[in-house]
Each structure stands twice: as C-alpha cells, then as structure tokens.
Backbone bond lengths (Angstrom), bond angles and torsions (degrees), N, CA, C in turn:
res aa  C-N    CA-C-N  psi(-1)  N-CA   C-N-CA  omega(-1)  CA-C   N-CA-C  phi
1 M - - - 1.447 - - 1.534 109.59 -
2 R 1.327 116.37 140.62 1.465 123.29 178.76 1.528 108.60 -120.03
3 T 1.317 116.64 137.57 1.451 121.61 177.87 1.518 108.91 -116.44
4 I 1.325 115.30 131.99 1.461 122.67 179.87 1.525 107.25 -122.55
5 V 1.322 116.26 119.91 1.460 121.68 178.66 1.529 107.11 -111.52
6 L 1.314 115.55 123.10 1.462 120.90 -179.43 1.524 108.33 -109.26
7 L 1.320 116.78 123.07 1.457 122.21 -179.33 1.526 108.78 -123.89
8 R 1.326 115.31 116.94 1.461 119.15 174.55 1.523 107.83 -83.31
9 H 1.323 116.05 139.43 1.464 121.28 179.44 1.527 111.14 -53.01
10 G 1.325 115.43 156.87 1.457 120.82 176.53 1.515 111.71 -69.77
11 K 1.308 115.24 170.62 1.475 122.52 179.53 1.520 109.72 -54.85
12 S 1.332 116.22 129.31 1.459 119.67 -178.02 1.522 111.69 -99.40
13 S 1.314 114.29 161.65 1.454 121.64 -178.23 1.525 110.31 -90.69
14 W 1.312 115.27 139.67 1.456 122.39 175.35 1.533 109.96 -114.40
15 S 1.331 117.53 16.49 1.465 120.92 -172.96 1.529 113.45 -68.44
16 D 1.333 118.05 -25.13 1.465 121.04 179.40 1.522 108.83 -114.30
17 S 1.309 116.66 99.40 1.467 121.29 -175.70 1.526 113.15 -71.08
18 T 1.343 117.50 -9.07 1.462 119.58 179.73 1.530 112.28 -84.26
19 L 1.337 116.98 -12.14 1.468 120.13 -178.08 1.525 111.18 -75.28
20 A 1.311 115.47 141.34 1.462 120.33 171.12 1.525 108.06 -67.65
21 D 1.311 117.51 153.13 1.466 121.48 -178.00 1.530 112.09 -53.09
22 I 1.303 116.81 -42.72 1.472 120.93 -177.07 1.534 111.75 -64.60
23 D 1.333 117.33 -21.83 1.463 122.49 -176.49 1.524 114.05 -97.40
24 R 1.335 117.43 2.64 1.465 119.06 -179.21 1.531 110.22 -71.07
25 P 1.339 117.65 130.23 1.468 121.39 179.57 1.532 111.19 -84.85
26 L 1.313 115.02 174.40 1.454 119.99 172.03 1.525 109.83 -69.83
27 A 1.304 115.48 145.00 1.464 121.57 170.37 1.527 107.33 -79.80
28 P 1.321 118.96 163.70 1.469 120.01 176.46 1.537 112.27 -52.02
29 R 1.323 117.74 -38.24 1.471 121.11 177.61 1.530 110.93 -62.17
30 G 1.327 116.90 -37.71 1.457 121.29 177.49 1.520 112.31 -67.66
31 E 1.325 116.08 -37.18 1.467 120.24 177.26 1.525 110.44 -65.72
32 R 1.325 116.64 -43.06 1.474 120.61 177.75 1.527 110.45 -62.42
33 A 1.321 116.20 -41.36 1.470 120.47 179.85 1.524 110.72 -62.47
34 S 1.328 117.43 -40.08 1.468 120.93 179.23 1.527 110.84 -61.92
35 R 1.322 117.04 -39.80 1.476 120.30 178.35 1.531 110.60 -65.77
36 K 1.331 116.97 -41.61 1.467 120.70 177.46 1.527 110.41 -63.09
37 L 1.325 115.96 -43.50 1.460 120.27 179.78 1.525 111.01 -64.46
38 A 1.322 117.28 -36.60 1.466 120.41 178.43 1.523 110.42 -59.63
39 K 1.324 117.16 -43.98 1.473 120.41 178.00 1.521 110.84 -63.96
40 Y 1.316 116.67 -41.37 1.464 121.53 179.84 1.539 110.38 -63.83
41 I 1.326 116.24 -45.12 1.468 121.36 179.97 1.526 110.24 -61.02
42 R 1.318 116.42 -41.85 1.464 120.44 178.63 1.530 110.53 -64.58
43 R 1.335 116.09 -45.59 1.467 121.22 -178.94 1.532 111.58 -63.47
44 K 1.335 116.92 -38.96 1.473 121.23 -179.15 1.536 112.70 -84.93
45 R 1.329 115.37 -3.21 1.474 121.54 -179.31 1.533 112.07 56.43
46 I 1.318 115.39 45.08 1.465 120.85 175.90 1.520 106.91 -81.88
47 Q 1.332 115.72 109.90 1.462 120.66 -176.22 1.530 109.83 -133.72
48 P 1.329 116.59 80.18 1.462 119.19 179.90 1.525 111.30 -66.21
49 A 1.319 115.23 149.93 1.460 119.75 175.95 1.526 110.69 -72.31
50 L 1.344 115.63 -27.63 1.454 121.19 -174.70 1.524 109.55 -143.31
51 V 1.324 115.93 138.77 1.464 121.94 171.73 1.522 107.35 -116.49
52 L 1.325 115.17 127.32 1.458 121.60 173.74 1.521 106.68 -110.76
53 C 1.322 116.44 121.11 1.458 121.73 -172.32 1.525 111.12 -122.87
54 S 1.309 115.91 136.71 1.460 121.88 172.45 1.536 108.37 -61.09
55 P 1.336 117.55 152.81 1.461 120.06 -179.25 1.529 114.41 -80.54
56 S 1.324 119.30 -2.36 1.463 119.11 -178.35 1.528 109.90 -62.98
57 L 1.324 115.55 153.32 1.459 120.02 -178.72 1.526 110.66 -61.21
58 R 1.320 118.13 -43.14 1.468 120.43 -176.67 1.527 112.70 -66.69
59 T 1.345 118.06 -32.96 1.467 118.78 176.93 1.519 110.65 -73.57
60 R 1.327 116.85 -38.56 1.467 119.43 178.12 1.524 111.11 -66.83
61 Q 1.333 117.48 -36.40 1.465 120.20 176.42 1.531 110.65 -68.88
62 T 1.314 117.53 -35.87 1.472 120.65 175.57 1.526 109.18 -62.93
63 L 1.323 116.55 -44.54 1.468 121.07 176.62 1.529 110.54 -58.56
64 E 1.327 117.30 -46.18 1.474 120.43 178.79 1.527 110.91 -57.39
65 G 1.326 116.39 -37.47 1.454 120.92 -178.42 1.516 114.37 -67.95
66 V 1.336 116.54 -28.84 1.477 119.73 -177.33 1.528 113.25 -109.17
67 A 1.309 118.08 -9.08 1.473 122.30 -171.60 1.526 114.36 -53.34
68 A 1.312 117.38 -43.91 1.467 120.42 -177.08 1.528 111.81 -63.87
69 S 1.307 117.77 -20.43 1.471 121.71 -178.93 1.526 113.09 -89.18
70 L 1.316 117.56 -7.29 1.466 120.82 -172.56 1.526 114.66 -87.00
71 G 1.304 118.11 -6.13 1.459 120.78 -179.44 1.513 111.73 95.80
72 K 1.312 114.76 155.94 1.466 120.73 -175.21 1.530 113.77 -75.96
73 R 1.311 117.15 -21.15 1.470 120.16 -175.73 1.518 113.68 -90.95
74 C 1.296 116.74 4.94 1.458 122.40 -176.44 1.533 110.81 -78.97
75 A 1.320 116.06 121.67 1.463 120.64 174.31 1.527 108.31 -87.45
76 V 1.325 116.21 145.97 1.461 120.83 -178.42 1.528 109.54 -126.37
77 E 1.327 115.18 133.40 1.459 121.21 175.45 1.524 108.85 -130.12
78 V 1.318 116.61 130.42 1.458 120.97 170.65 1.531 105.69 -91.22
79 V 1.332 115.37 121.17 1.464 121.44 -171.76 1.535 109.26 -116.08
80 P 1.333 118.07 107.06 1.469 120.55 -177.51 1.532 114.05 -52.54
81 Q 1.337 117.57 -34.85 1.460 121.18 -177.25 1.529 113.62 -67.83
82 L 1.331 118.19 -13.34 1.463 120.02 179.54 1.526 112.37 -77.08
83 Y 1.321 117.17 -19.45 1.465 120.08 179.36 1.530 107.93 -70.88
84 G 1.320 115.38 115.09 1.463 120.35 179.88 1.515 115.05 75.69
85 A 1.326 117.52 13.04 1.461 120.91 -177.50 1.533 111.67 -68.27
86 S 1.322 114.84 143.00 1.461 121.12 175.94 1.523 109.61 -80.94
87 D 1.306 116.63 168.56 1.460 120.25 176.77 1.529 110.66 -59.50
88 R 1.315 117.34 -38.44 1.468 120.90 179.46 1.525 110.63 -63.64
89 E 1.330 116.80 -43.98 1.471 120.67 179.31 1.529 111.04 -65.23
90 L 1.330 116.85 -39.52 1.464 120.45 177.93 1.527 110.70 -64.78
91 L 1.324 116.56 -42.97 1.471 120.55 178.72 1.533 110.24 -62.75
92 E 1.309 117.24 -42.74 1.474 120.37 178.25 1.530 110.61 -61.24
93 R 1.317 116.95 -37.64 1.472 120.99 177.89 1.533 109.93 -64.00
94 L 1.336 116.45 -44.22 1.465 120.17 177.93 1.526 110.83 -60.17
95 Q 1.306 116.66 -42.05 1.469 121.14 -175.83 1.521 113.24 -67.29
96 T 1.325 117.41 -14.30 1.473 120.56 179.15 1.527 112.88 -100.63
97 L 1.331 117.06 4.46 1.468 118.94 179.66 1.524 110.75 -65.96
98 P 1.327 117.37 148.00 1.475 120.79 176.30 1.530 110.74 -62.42
99 E 1.296 116.12 143.75 1.471 121.02 -179.27 1.526 112.14 -62.85
100 S 1.329 116.98 -21.94 1.473 120.59 179.72 1.526 112.23 -69.48
101 I 1.323 117.45 -17.25 1.470 122.57 178.78 1.525 108.06 -87.85
102 S 1.326 116.62 122.75 1.475 118.56 179.81 1.526 112.58 -100.90
103 S 1.342 116.51 -18.15 1.465 119.21 -179.02 1.521 110.29 -145.76
104 V 1.324 114.64 144.23 1.458 120.71 -177.63 1.520 109.54 -140.50
105 M 1.329 115.53 146.84 1.459 122.01 172.02 1.523 107.24 -117.13
106 L 1.329 115.98 128.48 1.452 121.61 173.03 1.523 107.67 -104.38
107 I 1.323 117.32 126.86 1.462 121.62 175.40 1.521 106.41 -112.54
108 G 1.330 114.79 113.70 1.454 117.87 -173.55 1.509 113.75 -156.92
109 H 1.329 114.16 -143.78 1.456 122.84 -165.86 1.528 112.10 -130.01
110 N 1.322 114.03 157.79 1.456 120.89 166.57 1.526 107.75 -86.21
111 P 1.298 119.15 154.90 1.454 126.27 6.63 1.535 114.16 -85.76
112 G 1.333 117.67 -7.61 1.459 121.11 -175.11 1.518 114.74 -57.43
113 L 1.347 117.48 -47.92 1.471 119.99 -178.04 1.526 111.88 -62.72
114 R 1.326 116.33 -46.90 1.469 119.92 -178.85 1.530 110.67 -61.86
115 K 1.320 115.55 -45.76 1.471 119.09 -179.81 1.525 111.00 -63.35
116 L 1.332 117.11 -39.15 1.465 120.25 177.65 1.521 110.39 -60.68
117 A 1.322 116.97 -46.83 1.464 120.97 179.35 1.524 110.81 -59.12
118 L 1.317 116.60 -43.88 1.467 120.47 -178.85 1.525 112.11 -69.73
119 V 1.334 116.79 -34.15 1.468 120.54 177.97 1.529 110.57 -68.84
120 L 1.338 116.74 -41.29 1.465 120.20 -176.12 1.525 113.27 -76.92
121 A 1.322 117.02 -41.39 1.471 121.11 -171.30 1.528 111.83 -81.65
122 S 1.308 115.34 120.64 1.467 120.14 175.98 1.521 111.24 -108.61
123 R 1.327 116.34 -8.34 1.461 119.68 -178.50 1.530 108.94 -157.22
124 G 1.331 114.46 166.00 1.458 120.48 179.02 1.517 109.91 134.22
125 T 1.317 115.85 140.61 1.463 120.64 -176.42 1.529 112.74 -65.49
126 Y 1.332 117.75 -20.63 1.466 121.15 -178.13 1.526 112.89 -90.58
127 L 1.324 117.02 -0.95 1.465 120.75 -176.00 1.532 113.60 -56.17
128 P 1.341 119.94 -42.55 1.473 118.68 178.94 1.536 113.21 -59.63
129 Q 1.335 117.93 -38.17 1.467 120.55 178.37 1.531 110.96 -66.99
130 L 1.328 116.44 -41.57 1.461 121.09 178.82 1.522 110.30 -64.65
131 E 1.323 116.76 -41.37 1.461 120.16 179.74 1.524 110.95 -63.18
132 E 1.333 116.17 -32.10 1.460 120.58 -179.63 1.523 111.07 -67.07
133 K 1.349 116.23 -50.86 1.466 119.54 177.22 1.521 111.36 -169.96
134 F 1.337 114.53 163.11 1.461 123.54 177.80 1.527 106.24 -132.71
135 P 1.341 117.01 77.25 1.471 120.88 -172.54 1.527 112.91 -72.90
136 T 1.327 115.44 173.97 1.464 119.42 176.99 1.527 109.00 -57.22
137 G 1.324 115.66 139.06 1.454 121.51 -179.67 1.517 114.59 81.29
138 A 1.327 118.15 0.07 1.469 120.20 179.46 1.527 110.12 -67.04
139 L 1.330 115.05 144.75 1.459 122.72 -179.59 1.528 108.12 -129.95
140 A 1.325 116.74 118.98 1.461 121.80 -179.74 1.526 109.01 -120.66
141 T 1.326 116.26 134.33 1.458 121.16 178.28 1.518 108.55 -116.55
142 L 1.326 115.04 124.88 1.466 121.84 -179.43 1.518 109.16 -119.46
143 V 1.324 115.54 143.90 1.462 121.04 178.24 1.520 108.47 -121.08
144 V 1.330 114.67 134.15 1.457 122.05 177.59 1.521 107.39 -121.64
145 R 1.307 116.18 122.82 1.465 120.48 177.13 1.523 108.00 -84.74
146 S 1.335 114.03 91.60 1.453 120.95 -173.45 1.521 109.58 -152.47
147 E 1.300 115.43 149.53 1.462 120.18 176.87 1.520 112.41 -80.59
148 G 1.332 116.30 -24.16 1.458 118.08 -175.93 1.505 113.05 -144.18
149 W 1.322 115.06 162.74 1.459 121.66 -178.35 1.516 112.62 -70.62
150 T 1.332 117.52 -27.02 1.467 118.86 179.66 1.530 111.48 -65.02
151 A 1.326 117.21 -21.07 1.468 121.44 178.72 1.528 112.61 -85.53
152 V 1.322 116.98 -0.12 1.471 120.41 177.02 1.530 106.69 -80.67
153 V 1.322 114.68 102.93 1.467 122.87 -176.02 1.529 108.70 -132.87
154 P 1.315 117.42 166.64 1.464 119.52 -179.75 1.531 113.43 -51.02
155 G 1.327 114.25 134.80 1.457 121.04 174.19 1.513 117.18 84.55
156 V 1.329 119.20 1.29 1.473 119.88 -174.81 1.525 114.48 -91.31
157 A 1.327 117.66 -10.47 1.461 119.84 -171.75 1.524 112.88 -97.84
158 E 1.334 113.32 156.28 1.454 121.21 170.24 1.526 107.25 -110.85
159 L 1.318 116.20 129.65 1.458 121.63 175.86 1.522 106.97 -81.14
160 V 1.334 116.99 105.20 1.462 120.97 -173.68 1.528 113.17 -96.77
161 D 1.344 116.93 -14.87 1.462 119.57 178.45 1.512 108.36 -157.70
162 Y 1.329 114.86 145.91 1.462 121.56 177.58 1.513 107.35 -155.04
163 V 1.321 115.90 126.17 1.467 119.76 -179.67 1.516 109.30 -144.40
164 V 1.332 115.25 146.39 1.467 121.81 174.26 1.529 107.27 -119.57
165 P 1.334 117.35 151.80 1.466 120.24 -174.17 1.530 114.78 -53.98
166 R 1.317 118.74 -37.01 1.481 119.32 -177.47 1.519 111.85 -64.60
167 Q 1.341 118.26 -19.62 1.462 121.69 175.72 1.521 111.54 -76.11
168 L 1.313 117.57 -13.70 1.462 121.88 -173.16 1.516 113.33 -99.20
169 D 1.309 117.98 8.33 1.468 121.10 179.46 1.520 111.82 -65.81
C-alpha cells in the first residue's frame, strides 16, 4: 500500500508587490492555518516517510509549521521542479520514488496539486469536496493499493481524508 498526502501551502501575503511569486511569504492567516494543520496531522498520526516540498518561501514556511508533527523519521527534500509543476509532472515524480518509501507528502501549489488529486482519486467519500475546491492549506490523503510507485496511475487511488483549515476552528 502507498499513501500520498497532498498539502497546499497556506494563504500567502500579497503585501509587498515587489516580491517575486516564489518569494512571497505566508500571510498571518496562512501561519495560523499551518498551526491548525500541525495539530490535525499529529492527531491523525500522519507520518510520511518522505516530504517533497516546493522551494517557494510559502511552501517552506508551511512545512516549518507542520514539521514537528510529521515524526522523527521523516526525510525532507526541497525539490525545485515542484514549483509550478503540473499534475503530470507531479505524477511522474511520484512514479520515480524508491520502493522502500511507502508514504510521501507533497507540499506545493495549485493547480497542479488539485489536478493530481482529481486524476488519482477515483473513489472516496470526500471526493465531492475535493472536486469543489482545493483551497490554501488543504490537506488530502490518498491511498493506493499497490506494491510499487510505478503502478500509481490515474484513477487508482482512494481519497481517504480531506480537510481545509476553516474546518479546524
């Protein structure tokens, strides 16, 4: 079994219009959302073996906000190719993961993350909410009953959990 956790970065700040998109930090609302998500991750015992994070400031700050909840054995990689990656590029990245990794968390951006979730998930009680939207701070957990990452293809996953920060108030 393979577990894929998709986490969209928290709400970002637009207060400094001179910043490049990749350099935009989290807004205070995004920081609060990261703290709420950290508690949720701890409560749900979400402990990926590997975290792949976009290099943008807001994704790295989101990671910092939840990192302590991910467990001590979690390896973290900042992957430049995740910034602006399409669903196809994200899926290709998943398919190249080592077989020794059973669970991964991707911290990134829309529209790639949302499209990836929709491409992978063919079933799950949370699917209607995911189809509606994947807002900042959204966390989706998908399970694929597969021996290897190369078998992770469109339609094979079940969406077993989906939460947005406003649900955690």
